[in-house]
Each structure stands twice: as structure tokens, then as C-alpha cells.
C-alpha positions in Angstrom: 0.0 0.0 0.0 1.4 3.3 -1.0 -1.4 5.7 0.1 -4.0 6.4 2.7 -6.6 5.9 0.0 -5.3 2.4 -0.7 -5.3 1.5 3.0 -8.9 2.6 3.5 -9.9 0.7 0.3 -8.3 -2.4 1.8 -9.9 -1.8 5.2 -13.4 -1.5 3.6 -13.0 -4.9 2.1 -11.9 -6.4 5.4 -14.5 -4.8 7.7 -17.3 -3.2 5.5 -19.3 -2.3 8.6 -17.7 -1.2 11.8 -18.6 1.0 14.8 -16.3 2.3 17.5 -17.6 3.3 21.0 -15.0 5.1 23.1 -15.4 4.9 26.9 -12.4 6.9 27.9 -10.5 9.8 26.4 -7.2 11.1 27.8 -5.9 14.3 26.3 -2.3 15.4 26.6 -1.3 18.9 25.6 2.3 19.5 24.4 3.3 22.8 22.8 1.1 23.1 19.7 0.2 19.4 19.7 -2.5 17.4 21.4 -2.1 13.6 21.9 -5.4 11.9 22.5 -5.7 8.3 23.8 -9.2 6.9 23.1 -10.1 3.4 24.5 -13.3 1.5 24.1 -14.8 -1.3 21.9 -15.5 -2.0 18.3 -18.3 -3.9 16.7 -19.4 -4.7 13.2 -19.4 -7.2 10.4 -16.3 -8.7 8.7 -16.2 -9.2 4.9 -17.0 -12.9 5.5 -20.3 -11.8 7.0 -19.3 -12.8 10.5 -20.4 -10.3 13.2 -18.0 -9.1 15.9 -18.7 -7.1 19.1 -17.0 -5.9 22.2 -13.5 -6.1 20.7 -11.2 -3.8 22.8 -9.6 -0.9 21.0 -7.1 1.8 21.9 -6.4 4.6 19.4 -3.7 7.3 19.7 -4.2 10.5 17.8 -1.6 13.2 17.2 -3.4 16.5 16.5 -1.8 19.7 15.3 -3.7 22.9 14.2 -7.0 21.0 14.3 -5.8 18.2 11.9 -5.0 14.6 12.6 -1.4 14.1 11.7 -1.1 10.5 12.9 -3.3 7.7 14.2 -2.0 4.5 15.8 -4.4 1.7 16.7 -4.3 -1.4 18.9 -7.1 -3.9 19.3 -7.9 -7.5 20.3 -9.2 -8.2 16.8 -6.4 -10.8 16.2 -7.6 -12.7 19.3 -11.2 -12.6 18.1 -10.2 -13.9 14.6 -8.1 -16.7 16.1 -10.9 -17.8 18.4 -13.5 -17.7 15.7 -11.7 -20.1 13.3 
């Protein structure tokens, strides 16, 4: 993948329907940047049609001048996929 567009195109094929519900937000201010940690759960439907719910997620956003410069994500989706096979 060489672009953000290609990544989201691939992601849409993997999880065509997904919903995030954040329970906790932690905001850290540093000079002109904000770092936001958002934790919660994800649910939705995989490309195979299999539904998933309550998969833990943690996203880290780097914000500058009102724009998202970087997003890092961690989740338990791998555990869910291994358990569902």
C-alpha cells in the first residue's frame, strides 16, 4: 500500500461495517500538539459476514492545528479472529 486511500480501500474490504464506541479519552497537551488516547470497543461485520462485538480498541491520535497528523491503533481483533476459526 502506498497511500492512505489504498489503505482505506483495503480496510473497507476487510470490515465493511464497523462502529467504535469510546469509553475513555485522555488528552495530553504538548506545545502546539495534542495527543489523545481513546479506548473502548469495536463492533461490526467482517467481509465474510461474521459479526463481531466488544473487541477492545485503543487509538492514539496526534493533533496539530486541528488536523489529525497520525493515528495509531491497537485492538484485540487478532484474538477474536483466532478464536472464531
